N, C-alpha and C positions, 0 to 999 in steps of 0.2 A: 385361375388359369382359363376358366370358362368365359370370362369377360375379355374379349380380345380388343383391348383399347389402345394398344401401342405396338410398334414394330417388334420390340423385345418379346412380347407375349406371342405375336403371330409366328415369329421365327422359332421360338421355343416349341410351340404347338406343332409346327410342321416336322420337328425332329422326332419328339416322342413325348407322350404324356406320362408323367410319373405316377407310380402307385402311391398310396398314402404311406406316410411315415409309420414305421413300426415301433415308435417310441411310446412309452407308457404315459398315461395322463394322470397318474396318481402314484404316490410312493407309499409302500407298506414296509415299514422297518422290520417287521417280524417275518417277512417272506424271504425265501431263499430260492424262488423260482429262477430258472435259467432262461435267458442270460441276464435279464435287467437286474434283478435283485442280488444275484450272485456277484455280478460286477460292482454293484453298489457296496456290498460288504467287503470285497477285495480292495476296493479303492480307499475307503476310509481306514481300513486296518493297515494298509500299507503306509498311509500318511501318518496315522497314529504312531506307528513304530518309529518312523523317522523323527517325530517330535520327542518321543521318550528318549532316544539316544542323543539328539542334538542338545537337549537341555539337562542331561543326566548329571553334568558337572555342577550345575548351579546349586542344588541343595547340599552338595558335599564340599562346597567351595572352601569352608573353613578348615577342613582337614587337608585338602589338596593344597591350599595356600601355604599351610605350614610345612607340608612335606616337601614342595618344590621351592619354598622360599619366594613366593610370588608377591610382587608389589600391586598396588591398585592399578597403575597403568598396564601391568602385565595381564591382569584379569580382564581389564577393559579391552585391551587389544585381542585377547583370546575370545572374548564375547563378540567383538566385531568380526573376527575371522569366521566364527561359527555361522553367522548370518550373511556375511559378505561373499564368502566363496561360492555360495549357491546362486548369486545374482546371474552370472553368466550361464550357470547350469540350467536355470529356469528358462532363460532365453533360448538355449539350445533345445530344451525339452519341448518347447512349443513347436518347433520344426519337426522334432522327432515324432510327436503325436500326429501332426499333419501328414507325415510321409510314411511312417511304419506302424502307427497306432499307439493308443494309450497303454495297452497291456504290456508290450515290450518295454516302453519307456519306464513305467513304474517298476517293473520287475528288475530291470538292468541297474537302475540307479540304486536300489536297495542293496543288490549284490555287490556293486562296486564300493559302496560306502561301508560295508561290513568289516573289511579288514582294518579300517581305521579305528573301529570300536575295540578290536582285539589288541591293536598296537598301543592303545591308551594304557594298557597294563605295563608297558615297558618304558614309559616316559620318565625322564630324569631332569628335564630342564624346561624353562619357560618356552623356548623355541619349539621343543618337542610337543609340549602341551598345546600350543597355538596351531601347529600343523595338524595334529590329530582332530582338534575341534573343527578346523576348517574342512578336513576330509569327511568327518561325520556329518557336518552341516550341509554337505552336498545332497544328502538324502532328502532335504527339504524341497528339492525339485519335484518330488512325488506329488506335491500340491497341484502342479500344472496338469499332470496326467489325470489326477483325481477329478478336477473340475472339468476337463475336456471330456473325460469318460462319461460323467453324469449328463453333460450337455448332449451327448450322443445317444443316451438311453432314455431320457425323459424329455417330453415336449414342453412348450412354453406355458402350459397350464400349471405345471408343477416344477419347472426347472429351477425356480428360486429356491423352493424348500428342499429339492433334491440336492443341489449344489451346496446349500447351506448346511444341511444335515451331514453330509459326507465330509465336508471340510470341517465343520464344527466338531464332530466326533474324532476326526484326525487331530485337530488342535487340542483336543482333550488330553492328548498325551503330554502336552506341556504342563498340565496341572497334575496329572497322575504321576509323572516323574518326580514331582516335588516331594511326594511322600513315599512313592515306591522305592526310589534309589536309597533313601536313608534306611528303609526297612531291609533292603538287600544288603546294604552296607553293614547294618547291625548284625545280620546273620553271618556275613563274612568275617566280622570281628570275632564272633564266637568260633567260627570254623578255623581261624588262623591263630587262635590262642591269645586274642587281644592285641595283635599287631595291627594297629589302626592304619599305618601307612601302606600295609599290604592289602588290607581289606578293601579300600576304595578301588584298587587296581583290579582285584578279582570281581568286584561288582560290575565292572564294565564288560565282562564276559557275557552277561545276560543280554544287554542290547545287541551285541554282536550276533548272538544266536537268533534273536528275534528277527533281525535283518535277513539272515540266511533262510530261515524257515518260511517267512512271509514272502520273500522274493520268489522262491520256487513255487509257492502256492498261487501266487498271482499269475505266474507264467502258465500254469497248467489248468487252472480252475476258471479263469476269466475269459471273456470274449469281447473283442473290440467294439462291435456294433450289433445292433439287433439282428441284422441280416447275416452276421458272420464275422470272421477275422479279416483284417486287411489283405493278407496274402491271397486268400481265396477270392475276395471281391475284386482285387486288382486283376487276377488271372481270368475271371469271368467277364471283366469289362463293366461290372456294376458300379465301380468306384473309380473316380479320376485318380490317376497317378500323379500326385502333385510333386512339384520340385521346391526345394527349400528357398531358392532365390526368389521365385515368383511370389510365394506366400509371404516372405519377409517383406518384399516391396509393398504388397497390398496392405499388409498389417501396418507397416510403418508410415504409410501415407494417409492413415486414418487419424485425424487429430483427436477424435474422441478417445482413442486408446491411450494417447499420452495424457489426457486429463485424468483418466482412470488410473494410469501408472502413478501419478502424484497423489491422488486422494487415497488410493489403496496403500500407499506408503505410510500413511498416518492413521491406519486402522490396523492392518495386519502388522505393519512395521512396529507399531506401538505394542502390540502383543508380544512380538519377539523381544522387544526391548525389556518389557516388564518380566518376562520369563527369565531373563538374564540377571536382573537386578533385584527383584522383589524380595527374594529369600535373604539375600545379603543385606538389604536395607532393613528389614524387620529384625534381623539378627543384631545388627550394629545399632540401629536407632533405639530399639526398645530392650536390648540386652537379653534376648531370648536364647534358649538353648537350640541346638541345631535341629532337632526333630520338631520341636514346636514351631520354629520359624518355617520349616518346610511345610508342615501341615497347613499353617495359615496362608502361606504363599500359594499353596495348591488351590485355594479358593478362587484365585484369579483365573487359573486355567480350567478349573472345573465348571465354570460358567458355560463353557463350550457344549456341555451336555444338552443344553436347551437354547442358549441365548442366540447363537448364530442361526439356528433354525427359526427363531422368532423374526430375525431380520429377513430371512427368505420368505417366510410365511406372510409377513406384512407387505413385502414387495409384490408378491403374487396377488394379494388381496387388493392393494391399491391399483394394481394393473387392471383387475377386473372392473374396478370402479372408475378409473381415470385413464387407463392406458399407460404408455411408457412415461408420461409426465408424472404419474403416481409413483412409479419406481424411482425416479429422480429425486422427488421431494422426500421420499422415505429415506434415501441415502443421506441427503443433506441434513435432515433433522436428527437422525441417529448420531451422525458423526460430529455435528456441532455440539450436541449435548455431551458427547464423549469427552470433547475437549474441556468443557466447563467442569465436569466431574474430576478430570485429571487435576485441574487447578485446586479444586476443593480438597482432594486427597493430599496435596502438597501442604496446603494450610493447616491440616489436621495432624501435623508432625509431633505434637506434644501428647496425643491421646491415641493409644493403641486401638481402642474400641472404635473410635470415630474414623480412624485410618482404615481399619478393615471394612467398615460400612461403606465409606466412599470408594474403596478399592473394589468391592463387589459390584456396586452400581456402575462404576467406571468400566469394569470388565464386561458387564452385560451389554453396555452401549458399544464397546469395541467389537465384540463378537457380532452383534446385531448389524453393525455397520459393514462388516465383512460379508455377512449373509446378503445384505441389500446390494452390495457391490456386484456379487456374482449372480444377482437377479438381472443385472443389466449387461454384463459382459457377453453372454451368449448372443446378444442382439447387435453387437458392434460390427461384426463381420462374420460371414459364414465360410467363405473360401479360405480365410486365414485365421480361423477361430483358435487354432493351436498357437499361432504366433501371438495373437492378442492375449490369450490366457498366459502365455509364457512371459511377455513383457510386464503385464500387470502383476503377475505373481512375483517377478523379479523386483518390481517396484516396491512390493512389501518389504523385501529384504533390504533394498536400497534405503527405504525409509528408517529401518532400524539401524542401519549403518550410520546414517546421518544423526539420528537421535543419540546413539551411543557415543559418537565422536564428539558432538557438540555439547552434550548435557551430562554425560555419565563417565567420562574418561579422565577429565582433569581433576587433580586433587584439590584444586581451588573452588570447585563448585560442589557444595553439599548436595546430596541426593535429592533432598526435598526441594531445593531450588531448581534442580534439573527437571523434576516433575512439573513444577510450575511453568518453566519455559517451554516444555513440551506440550503442555495443555494449550498455551496461547498459539503455538505453531499449528496445532491440529485445527483450531478454529479458523485460522487464516487459510491454510491450504484447502480446507473443504469448500471454499468459495468456488473452486475450480469445477464443481458440479454444475454450476449455473450456466456456462457456455456450451455444455453438451447438448447438441440439438440434432434430432433426426428429422430429415426433410419431410417425411410422411407422417411423423408422430408428434413432432414438436419438442419442446424443452420445458424447463421449469416455469418460465414466464411467457413463452410464446407457443401458440398452437402449431400443429403441423399443416401442411398443404394437402387437402384431401384429393387433389388431382395427381399427386405423386404416389405411385404404388410401391409395394415391397419389391416387386420385380425390378423396378427402376434402381433401387438402392442396392440390392443384393446380387442381381444378375447383370443388368445392363452396365453397371459401374465396375464390376469385378471380372467380367468375361468379355472377350471379343465376339463379334458376330460369327466368326469361323468356329470358335469353341462352343458356342450355343448350338450351331448346327450339327456339331459332332456329338451333341448330347452330354457334354461335360457338366452342364448345369442342372442335371436331373435331380440330384439330392438337394440342391439349393432351392429349386422350385417346390419340392415337398416342404421345405422349411417355410417358404413364403406363404404357402396355402395355410399353414398352421400359425401364422404370425398376425393375423388380422386383429386378434384380441388386444394387441398393443396400440391400436388406433383409439382415438377418442370414441366414447360409446355411440355418439350420433353418427359416426362414419364407418361403423362395422357393418358387415353384411347382414341383411335381415334374417337369414337362415341361422346365422351363428347366434344372434341375439335371442331368437326364438327358443333355441336349445337351452339357454340360461334361465328362461322363464319357465 
């Protein structure tokens, strides 16, 4: 902002100079300092609970299938419903985060999806099972609030690792539920005197209680932004009162967002698909018992403990070395290897040990791709960040819907063939990373234009002259000042480079 090289900057400076962002420059997972790290823990715990409940049926599918007399298409359709219903919910959640804040968004969606967990205990038909799984799946919209929240609390120096760790630990619920629900089920079997068809119903009470408790905790313990909650900041005039229509337009007009929607569909979407099918695949293909299949299947989701963070960490590291172009190359490499390993897992169908080996390596690349994706998302747009996060998150669910419908619903396609087809699709879709180009930072194969500034892209492009004069771009200017690190090293401010030395 000090270098007044264009009309946008001069106009902004005449209105008001922003104070520095109060975002943290590092993540300490052991800290509970308010508001940054408390919000970090609230975000991942909320997302974690939604994952546990959404995929609670998968490790108990053999029992549920017999009780409700479900066919393979019934199970496939229910799995589709669990991840498809939240597509629209995630899109809406993006606008909710922009307008009223991530705290309300995350809390409300947990509380609204809790009744469906309790209602699962009363299901007697395939239709009821599908409806409850769809309602529970709405909780996955918490992902959008989780990522938006972290982008508001941590700056560009660590936003990749912060987003990746919060989302990765949340996704961990998909692995934990693979062994947690069978253990709860086993306890309920003892508690019901061996009535297995009652035990799985009672087991669903636990996810319902978790939704309720965590939803209330997020509401009262979290804070929307480093400076305060949305309501207070709106009242004081420190934060722009956004309208859903305007942010939707800004987000949808950004082609980079749509490229990321497609690519995220084949990393996060693949994870959702695997959470739905992997326990059943191991159970049927290798004739394992329910608990063993669940424990082995949990290895896929448990990679979230560290793998998604690796993607964010590598994204942040390559950004330091090469700017935004490093982040883009990181995403392409991780996700392409992901597709290759998916094919290898399919080819290992005759060996349980080799299947598990490739499944774990495949999972690590899936999670790392997700982490690398959300190292890029916070830079797509600032005024419509919630919208972009919502659509891209919804793209993950849409990708799962496509994979389930094309490869894992038809009785004519063996699961191992479906895995192979999915792997080749991943490799092809990931090519959409190549056209993502930032005018000031560049793309995978082309450098940016050093004469174009961050203000040109984030302020001049998304705000009118009147809005800039009114000071509506204050928070965005703060972000611009902290985004110079995404430039190629030779084009960064000398002062910033000196601090790194």
